[in-house]
N, C-alpha and C positions, 0 to 999 in steps of 0.2 A: 721147471721142465725146460729141457734144452730145445731151442727153436732151430728150424732148418734154414732160416736165413733172417736178415735183419728184422726187427719188429716195426710196426707201424710208427712208433714213436721216433724212429730215426728220421723221420721226414719233418721233424720239428726242431727248432733251434732251442737255446737255453731259456728263451723267454716264451716257450710254448707256442711259437709261431711257425706256421707252415713254411717250409723252405721252398718246395717245388710242387705245384699242383699236378704237373705232368708225372713227376715220380710217384707221388701219392696215388694218382689214379692208376698208374701202371701197377703198383703193388697190390691194388685192390682188384686188379683184372678188369677195369673198366675204362672206358674212354674219357678224355676230359670233358667231352660233350655230356656224357652220362654224370660226371661229377658236377657239372654246371646244373644239370636237372636236379639232381639230389640236393644240392645246396641252395638252389634258387639264385646262384650268382652267375652273372653273364660270363661266358667262357672268355671273352676278350678282356674282361677285367682281371684275369689271372696274371696278366702281365704288367699291370699297373700296381703302384704301391697302395692306392686307395682301394683297389679291387682286392688285393691280398688281405687287407684288413677285414673286408666284408667276408671273405672266404674263411678266414680264421674263425670268425664268429659263427658262421653257418656250418662249419664242419665239426664243431663240438658235439652235437648229438650224434653224429656219424661215428665219430671217434669213440664215444662212450659205448655205443653198440658194438663196435668192432673190438675194442679192448676187452669187453666182457666175453664176447663170443670167442675171442682168441685165448682167453684164460680158460674157458670151458672146453674147447676143442683141442688145445694143446699147441696150436700154431696159427700164426697170421694167415698163411695159405689156406688152411682148412676152414678158418673163419671167413675168409673172403668168398670161398666156394659156398659155404652155408649161406652167407648173405645173399648172394645172387640166385641160388638154385633150390634151396630147401624150403618147400612150403611151410608156413607156420599154421599149426592146427587151430581151426576155429576161424580162419580168415579166408575161406573159399579158395583154397589153392594159392594164395598170395605169399610172396616171399618177403623178407625183410627189406629187400630192395624196393619192391612194389609199394609197401607201406611207407618207407621214407619218402618216396616220390609222392605219395599222397599227404605228406607232412604229419605222419603218425609215428614218428620216431619214438615218442613215450610209450606207445603201445608195444613196441618191439622191446624196448628196455624192460618194461613190466613183465613181458613174456620171459625174457632171459632171466631176470631175477627170480621169477617163479620157478623155472626149471632148476636154477642153480641151487634153490632152497629145497629141492625135492619134489616140487608139484609139477606133475607133467600134464600139459593142457591137452 
């Protein structure tokens, strides 16, 4: 499917390391502070090499969610909107963003995989 702008993966180098936390957060439609909250990495660490290593590890579950959501919605932009604004059934009005904040990325991935396979929760 043709995308309307560069994919999330354009924020990573050939070694699958994040290039710019600022650009990645912007593409998601979130602030760097929100990215820090989602990943559990101090925002000030985004600018240090050791912090980028931590961020790379912490962003993997988020990238898995966004890649799958992007595949399902047809664009990174729609996936980002879904991530922040669409409540997930069975989670009392919580969005994927809310669940990732609660360190429940695995639950979001499980939900997406079940929807992708035809099970609607």
